[in-house]
C-alpha positions in Angstrom: -2.0 9.2 6.4 -1.8 9.2 2.7 -2.0 5.5 1.2 0.1 5.2 -2.1 -2.4 3.3 -3.9 -1.5 4.5 -7.4 2.0 3.8 -6.8 1.2 0.7 -5.6 0.0 -0.7 -9.0 3.1 0.6 -10.8 5.3 -1.0 -8.4 3.3 -4.4 -9.5 3.7 -2.9 -12.7 6.9 -2.6 -13.0 7.7 -5.6 -10.6 5.5 -7.9 -12.8 8.7 -7.2 -15.6 11.4 -7.3 -13.5 10.6 -10.1 -11.4 14.0 -10.3 -9.1 12.6 -6.4 -8.5 12.1 -5.2 -4.7 12.0 -1.3 -4.1 13.4 -0.2 -1.4 11.1 1.6 -0.7 7.8 -1.0 -0.6 9.6 -3.5 1.6 7.1 -6.3 2.8 6.3 -6.9 6.5 5.3 -10.4 8.0 2.2 -10.6 8.9 2.3 -9.8 12.8 4.5 -6.4 11.9 1.1 -6.0 8.8 -1.2 -5.8 12.1 0.7 -4.0 14.2 1.4 -1.7 11.9 -2.1 -0.7 10.3 -3.9 -0.2 13.6 -1.2 3.0 14.0 -2.1 3.8 10.6 -5.8 3.8 11.2 -6.5 7.0 13.4 -3.6 8.9 11.1 -4.8 7.3 7.8 -6.1 10.4 6.1 -3.3 12.6 7.4 -1.9 15.3 5.1 0.7 15.6 7.7 4.4 14.9 5.4 6.0 13.8 8.0 3.8 11.1 8.5 3.7 10.2 5.5 6.5 9.6 5.0 7.4 8.1 8.4 8.0 9.1 11.6 9.4 7.6 14.3 8.0 8.4 17.3 4.8 6.9 15.9 6.3 3.4 15.0 5.6 4.6 11.5 8.5 2.9 9.0 9.2 5.2 6.4 7.5 5.2 3.2 4.7 3.1 4.9 2.4 4.3 2.0 4.0 2.8 -0.6 3.7 -1.0 1.3 0.7 -0.5 2.6 -0.8 1.1 -1.2 1.1 -2.7 -3.1 -0.5 -4.4 -0.5 -4.0 -2.9 -0.5 -3.6 -3.4 -4.1 -2.0 -6.8 -4.1 -5.0 -7.9 -1.8 -7.1 -6.7 -4.8 -6.1 -8.2 -6.9 -6.4 -11.8 -5.3 -10.3 -10.8 -4.9 -10.8 -9.6 -9.2 -8.8 -10.9 -11.0 -7.3 -8.7 -14.1 -4.6 -7.5 -16.3 -2.3 -5.2 -14.2 -3.2 -3.0 -17.6 -6.8 -2.8 -16.8 -6.1 -2.5 -12.8 -5.3 1.4 -14.2 -8.9 1.9 -15.0 -9.8 1.1 -11.3 -10.4 4.3 -8.9 -7.5 4.2 -6.0 -11.0 4.4 -3.8 -12.4 1.8 -5.0 -9.4 -0.6 -4.6 -9.0 0.5 -1.1 -13.2 -0.2 0.2 -12.4 -3.3 -1.9 -9.8 -4.0 -0.3 -9.6 -5.9 3.3 -7.5 -2.7 5.1 -11.5 -1.2 4.4 -13.4 -1.4 7.3 
């Protein structure tokens, strides 16, 4: 799956400007769902299949899952590397992912 780290950066920036904003394509998961969904995503993490990217109901992957995980990966990175959001745009998505708890 093409995790949307760049879109996670953009969504977090927009949410910092508008604190009540929770984009419908970027819904948070509870911890149990996050763990279960991440286990389903890992085998297809680098897939370019657009159906998997958009969400694949037969595989139990919800719509726009990549956006939600992108936001969570960026949030996790910022927890461990606090910085202004404007500086975050200078960090490569690969580095953000590799520095997050999701990289194994």
